[in-house]
N, CA, C and O atoms as a GROMACS GRO file, in nm:
protein
  264
    1MET      N    1   9.268   7.248   8.302
    1MET     CA    2   9.199   7.376   8.298
    1MET      C    3   9.143   7.403   8.438
    1MET      O    4   9.083   7.315   8.499
    2SER      N    5   9.163   7.522   8.486
    2SER     CA    6   9.115   7.558   8.619
    2SER      C    7   8.964   7.577   8.621
    2SER      O    8   8.902   7.595   8.516
    3LEU      N    9   8.906   7.572   8.738
    3LEU     CA   10   8.762   7.592   8.752
    3LEU      C   11   8.721   7.730   8.701
    3LEU      O   12   8.620   7.744   8.633
    4ALA      N   13   8.799   7.831   8.734
    4ALA     CA   14   8.768   7.967   8.689
    4ALA      C   15   8.767   7.974   8.537
    4ALA      O   16   8.681   8.038   8.478
    5ALA      N   17   8.864   7.908   8.474
    5ALA     CA   18   8.870   7.908   8.327
    5ALA      C   19   8.750   7.834   8.268
    5ALA      O   20   8.695   7.876   8.167
    6LYS      N   21   8.710   7.724   8.332
    6LYS     CA   22   8.593   7.650   8.284
    6LYS      C   23   8.467   7.734   8.297
    6LYS      O   24   8.383   7.736   8.207
    7LEU      N   25   8.454   7.804   8.409
    7LEU     CA   26   8.338   7.891   8.428
    7LEU      C   27   8.337   8.004   8.326
    7LEU      O   28   8.232   8.039   8.273
    8ASP      N   29   8.454   8.061   8.299
    8ASP     CA   30   8.463   8.169   8.200
    8ASP      C   31   8.428   8.119   8.060
    8ASP      O   32   8.384   8.197   7.976
    9ALA      N   33   8.449   7.990   8.035
    9ALA     CA   34   8.423   7.935   7.902
    9ALA      C   35   8.275   7.904   7.880
    9ALA      O   36   8.234   7.880   7.766
   10LEU      N   37   8.196   7.905   7.986
   10LEU     CA   38   8.053   7.878   7.969
   10LEU      C   39   7.987   7.991   7.892
   10LEU      O   40   8.028   8.106   7.902
   11PRO      N   41   7.883   7.957   7.814
   11PRO     CA   42   7.814   8.063   7.741
   11PRO      C   43   7.744   8.160   7.837
   11PRO      O   44   7.694   8.119   7.942
   12ASP      N   45   7.742   8.286   7.801
   12ASP     CA   46   7.677   8.389   7.882
   12ASP      C   47   7.530   8.393   7.846
   12ASP      O   48   7.495   8.417   7.731
   13ASP      N   49   7.444   8.369   7.943
   13ASP     CA   50   7.300   8.368   7.916
   13ASP      C   51   7.238   8.506   7.930
   13ASP      O   52   7.117   8.522   7.910
   14GLY      N   53   7.317   8.605   7.965
   14GLY     CA   54   7.268   8.741   7.977
   14GLY      C   55   7.197   8.770   8.108
   14GLY      O   56   7.149   8.882   8.128
   15ALA      N   57   7.190   8.673   8.196
   15ALA     CA   58   7.122   8.694   8.325
   15ALA      C   59   7.207   8.783   8.415
   15ALA      O   60   7.330   8.774   8.417
   16SER      N   61   7.138   8.868   8.489
   16SER     CA   62   7.208   8.954   8.584
   16SER      C   63   7.252   8.870   8.705
   16SER      O   64   7.200   8.760   8.724
   17PRO      N   65   7.345   8.919   8.784
   17PRO     CA   66   7.384   8.845   8.905
   17PRO      C   67   7.264   8.816   8.996
   17PRO      O   68   7.256   8.709   9.056
   18GLY      N   69   7.172   8.910   9.007
   18GLY     CA   70   7.053   8.888   9.089
   18GLY      C   71   6.967   8.775   9.035
   18GLY      O   72   6.915   8.694   9.112
   19GLN      N   73   6.951   8.770   8.903
   19GLN     CA   74   6.873   8.663   8.840
   19GLN      C   75   6.941   8.528   8.863
   19GLN      O   76   6.875   8.428   8.891
   20LYS      N   77   7.073   8.527   8.850
   20LYS     CA   78   7.147   8.402   8.872
   20LYS      C   79   7.134   8.356   9.016
   20LYS      O   80   7.120   8.236   9.042
   21LEU      N   81   7.137   8.449   9.111
   21LEU     CA   82   7.121   8.414   9.251
   21LEU      C   83   6.982   8.357   9.275
   21LEU      O   84   6.967   8.256   9.344
   22ARG      N   85   6.879   8.421   9.218
   22ARG     CA   86   6.743   8.370   9.234
   22ARG      C   87   6.729   8.230   9.174
   22ARG      O   88   6.662   8.144   9.231
   23GLN      N   89   6.792   8.207   9.060
   23GLN     CA   90   6.789   8.074   8.998
   23GLN      C   91   6.856   7.971   9.089
   23GLN      O   92   6.805   7.861   9.108
   24ALA      N   93   6.971   8.008   9.145
   24ALA     CA   94   7.044   7.917   9.234
   24ALA      C   95   6.961   7.886   9.358
   24ALA      O   96   6.954   7.771   9.401
   25LEU      N   97   6.898   7.987   9.416
   25LEU     CA   98   6.815   7.965   9.535
   25LEU      C   99   6.694   7.878   9.502
   25LEU      O  100   6.653   7.794   9.583
   26SER      N  101   6.636   7.898   9.386
   26SER     CA  102   6.523   7.816   9.344
   26SER      C  103   6.565   7.670   9.329
   26SER      O  104   6.493   7.580   9.374
   27LEU      N  105   6.681   7.646   9.268
   27LEU     CA  106   6.731   7.510   9.254
   27LEU      C  107   6.759   7.447   9.390
   27LEU      O  108   6.732   7.328   9.410
   28TYR      N  109   6.813   7.525   9.482
   28TYR     CA  110   6.839   7.478   9.618
   28TYR      C  111   6.708   7.435   9.684
   28TYR      O  112   6.700   7.326   9.740
   29GLU      N  113   6.606   7.521   9.677
   29GLU     CA  114   6.477   7.491   9.738
   29GLU      C  115   6.414   7.367   9.676
   29GLU      O  116   6.356   7.284   9.747
   30GLU      N  117   6.426   7.353   9.546
   30GLU     CA  118   6.370   7.235   9.479
   30GLU      C  119   6.445   7.109   9.520
   30GLU      O  120   6.384   7.003   9.537
   31GLY      N  121   6.576   7.119   9.537
   31GLY     CA  122   6.655   7.004   9.583
   31GLY      C  123   6.615   6.960   9.723
   31GLY      O  124   6.603   6.841   9.750
   32VAL      N  125   6.593   7.057   9.812
   32VAL     CA  126   6.550   7.025   9.948
   32VAL      C  127   6.412   6.960   9.945
   32VAL      O  128   6.387   6.863  10.016
   33ALA      N  129   6.322   7.013   9.863
   33ALA     CA  130   6.187   6.957   9.852
   33ALA      C  131   6.193   6.813   9.799
   33ALA      O  132   6.119   6.726   9.846
   34MET      N  133   6.279   6.788   9.701
   34MET     CA  134   6.293   6.653   9.647
   34MET      C  135   6.348   6.557   9.752
   34MET      O  136   6.302   6.444   9.762
   35GLN      N  137   6.445   6.603   9.830
   35GLN     CA  138   6.501   6.518   9.935
   35GLN      C  139   6.395   6.490  10.042
   35GLN      O  140   6.389   6.379  10.095
   36ARG      N  141   6.312   6.589  10.075
   36ARG     CA  142   6.205   6.571  10.173
   36ARG      C  143   6.108   6.463  10.124
   36ARG      O  144   6.070   6.374  10.200
   37LEU      N  145   6.069   6.469   9.995
   37LEU     CA  146   5.981   6.367   9.938
   37LEU      C  147   6.048   6.230   9.940
   37LEU      O  148   5.982   6.129   9.969
   38ASN      N  149   6.175   6.225   9.910
   38ASN     CA  150   6.250   6.100   9.911
   38ASN      C  151   6.251   6.039  10.051
   38ASN      O  152   6.229   5.919  10.067
   39LEU      N  153   6.276   6.123  10.152
   39LEU     CA  154   6.278   6.072  10.289
   39LEU      C  155   6.140   6.023  10.332
   39LEU      O  156   6.128   5.921  10.399
   40ARG      N  157   6.036   6.095  10.294
   40ARG     CA  158   5.899   6.052  10.328
   40ARG      C  159   5.866   5.917  10.263
   40ARG      O  160   5.801   5.832  10.323
   41ARG      N  161   5.913   5.900  10.139
   41ARG     CA  162   5.889   5.773  10.069
   41ARG      C  163   5.967   5.659  10.134
   41ARG      O  164   5.913   5.551  10.154
   42ARG      N  165   6.092   5.684  10.166
   42ARG     CA  166   6.178   5.580  10.222
   42ARG      C  167   6.146   5.548  10.367
   42ARG      O  168   6.162   5.434  10.410
   43PHE      N  169   6.102   5.649  10.443
   43PHE     CA  170   6.078   5.632  10.586
   43PHE      C  171   5.940   5.687  10.622
   43PHE      O  172   5.930   5.790  10.688
   44PRO      N  173   5.833   5.619  10.580
   44PRO     CA  174   5.698   5.673  10.600
   44PRO      C  175   5.658   5.688  10.746
   44PRO      O  176   5.565   5.764  10.776
   45ALA      N  177   5.723   5.620  10.838
   45ALA     CA  178   5.687   5.629  10.979
   45ALA      C  179   5.746   5.751  11.048
   45ALA      O  180   5.708   5.781  11.162
   46LEU      N  181   5.838   5.822  10.983
   46LEU     CA  182   5.901   5.938  11.048
   46LEU      C  183   5.802   6.052  11.062
   46LEU      O  184   5.720   6.076  10.973
   47SER      N  185   5.811   6.122  11.175
   47SER     CA  186   5.728   6.240  11.195
   47SER      C  187   5.785   6.357  11.115
   47SER      O  188   5.897   6.349  11.064
   48GLU      N  189   5.708   6.464  11.105
   48GLU     CA  190   5.756   6.583  11.034
   48GLU      C  191   5.882   6.639  11.100
   48GLU      O  192   5.973   6.685  11.032
   49GLN      N  193   5.885   6.634  11.232
   49GLN     CA  194   6.004   6.681  11.305
   49GLN      C  195   6.126   6.596  11.271
   49GLN      O  196   6.235   6.649  11.252
   50GLU      N  197   6.107   6.465  11.263
   50GLU     CA  198   6.218   6.376  11.229
   50GLU      C  199   6.264   6.400  11.086
   50GLU      O  200   6.384   6.395  11.057
   51ILE      N  201   6.171   6.425  10.996
   51ILE     CA  202   6.206   6.457  10.857
   51ILE      C  203   6.288   6.586  10.854
   51ILE      O  204   6.388   6.595  10.784
   52ASP      N  205   6.244   6.687  10.930
   52ASP     CA  206   6.317   6.814  10.937
   52ASP      C  207   6.460   6.792  10.986
   52ASP      O  208   6.554   6.849  10.931
   53ARG      N  209   6.476   6.710  11.089
   53ARG     CA  210   6.611   6.682  11.140
   53ARG      C  211   6.695   6.607  11.036
   53ARG      O  212   6.814   6.632  11.022
   54ALA      N  213   6.630   6.514  10.964
   54ALA     CA  214   6.702   6.440  10.860
   54ALA      C  215   6.746   6.535  10.747
   54ALA      O  216   6.855   6.521  10.693
   55ILE      N  217   6.660   6.630  10.713
   55ILE     CA  218   6.696   6.730  10.612
   55ILE      C  219   6.814   6.812  10.660
   55ILE      O  220   6.908   6.838  10.585
   56ASP      N  221   6.810   6.854  10.787
   56ASP     CA  222   6.921   6.932  10.843
   56ASP      C  223   7.051   6.852  10.835
   56ASP      O  224   7.156   6.907  10.800
   57ARG      N  225   7.045   6.722  10.869
   57ARG     CA  226   7.166   6.638  10.862
   57ARG      C  227   7.213   6.625  10.718
   57ARG      O  228   7.333   6.630  10.690
   58TRP      N  229   7.117   6.608  10.626
   58TRP     CA  230   7.152   6.595  10.484
   58TRP      C  231   7.220   6.721  10.435
   58TRP      O  232   7.320   6.715  10.364
   59LEU      N  233   7.166   6.836  10.473
   59LEU     CA  234   7.226   6.962  10.431
   59LEU      C  235   7.366   6.979  10.490
   59LEU      O  236   7.453   7.041  10.429
   60ALA      N  237   7.386   6.924  10.610
   60ALA     CA  238   7.517   6.932  10.673
   60ALA      C  239   7.607   6.817  10.627
   60ALA      O  240   7.722   6.805  10.670
   61ARG      N  241   7.555   6.734  10.538
   61ARG     CA  242   7.626   6.618  10.480
   61ARG      C  243   7.656   6.512  10.584
   61ARG      O  244   7.759   6.444  10.576
   62GLU      N  245   7.568   6.497  10.684
   62GLU     CA  246   7.581   6.391  10.782
   62GLU      C  247   7.502   6.270  10.733
   62GLU      O  248   7.441   6.276  10.626
   63ASP      N  249   7.503   6.162  10.807
   63ASP     CA  250   7.429   6.042  10.769
   63ASP      C  251   7.281   6.070  10.757
   63ASP      O  252   7.226   6.153  10.830
   64GLU      N  253   7.217   6.001  10.662
   64GLU     CA  254   7.072   6.016  10.642
   64GLU      C  255   6.997   5.948  10.757
   64GLU      O  256   7.054   5.869  10.833
   65ALA      N  257   6.867   5.981  10.767
   65ALA     CA  258   6.780   5.921  10.870
   65ALA      C  259   6.775   5.769  10.851
   65ALA      O  260   6.787   5.719  10.739
   66ARG      N  261   6.756   5.700  10.958
   66ARG     CA  262   6.745   5.552  10.952
   66ARG      C  263   6.612   5.510  11.006
   66ARG      O  264   6.583   5.390  11.010
   0.00000   0.00000   0.00000
């Protein structure tokens, strides 16, 4: 089954495209916030700038901060 067919088979929640976009952006922001907390926990000595760079690398799918 193709991806398009799988997506078409999902139940319709009645949300408008704008609502779906806002939901997706909210999930994105929450994911970034969770990763930021994870990096702070794993690497407590990193500065805020270093955390920001690690987030940028993570978003670009590069290696995590060390």
